[in-house]
N, C-alpha and C positions, 0 to 999 in steps of 0.2 A: 727670692728674686725674680717671681713670675709675677708678680706687680706689680714691679719696678721695672721691666720689660715691657707690661698690656699700657702703664702712663705714661713713659715716654714714647712707644710706639701711638697714642691718642696725640701728645704734643705734637711728634710731628706731622699726624696727618692734619690735624688742625694749622699747623706752623706753614704746611706746603700749601695749606686754602687761604689761605691767608697771606703771610707773606711771600712766597712764591712768586707772583710778577715784581715784588719789588728787589728783592734776593735771587737771582735764578743760583748761585754760588750757594750757596747754600740751603737756601729752602727751596733748591729748580724741583727735585724728584725726589720721593720718599723714603730713600735711601739714602739722598741728600742728607735731606732732615736729620731723620733717625741719627744717622753719625752726630749733625749738630746738635741734637737733643741729648746723647751720650757728651760731650764734649761739653756739652753747659753743666752735667749731672758734674765731671770733674773738676768744674771749678775755671776751666783752658781756657785763657784768655774771654769769655762770655760776656763780658761788657765792653769788653769793643766792638761785639754785633751786631748787641744790644742798643750804641751808641749806634752804627752805621744805619740800625734800625730805622732809628730814630729823626736821622735826617731826613727832610724831604717830605714826611711824610704829615699830613697834616690830621689823622688818628693816630696820634703815640699813643693814647692811654691804651689801646690794644696791645700794644708793648709790654707799656708796664704794668697790663695787669695778667698777661701772656705768661710774661718772665718770672714775675714774682710768683704767682699761683705755683708755677713749675718747683721754683727754685722750693716754696714752702709744706706743699705735697711728696718734693724728693728725702727734705729735707727729715720730714715727720717720718717719713718710710724706710728711709736708712734707717733711723733712730730707734726705731721700732728691730728694730733687724739684730742695729749692737746691743738692745738690751734684751734678746732673746738668745744671743750664743752668753751672754755674761750671765744670762741665770741657768741655762743651762749644763 
């Protein structure tokens, strides 16, 4: 789970620097961004959050790459944890 926290913290820092000016409620500070990325990890209304960032932003490809890559990395990491628990 340390790898999971590290990936989430890295994406929280990236989210703070990329989207902190656009969405102060979710990415304004590191702690807010970290909680937001935990919310995205659990799948709790992350699509509403992403759609809110798409609106009025000319560089919407950043939002797409950000969330898709985070989901791929987190999904792969969680899959490895589940497989390790089942094999143990």
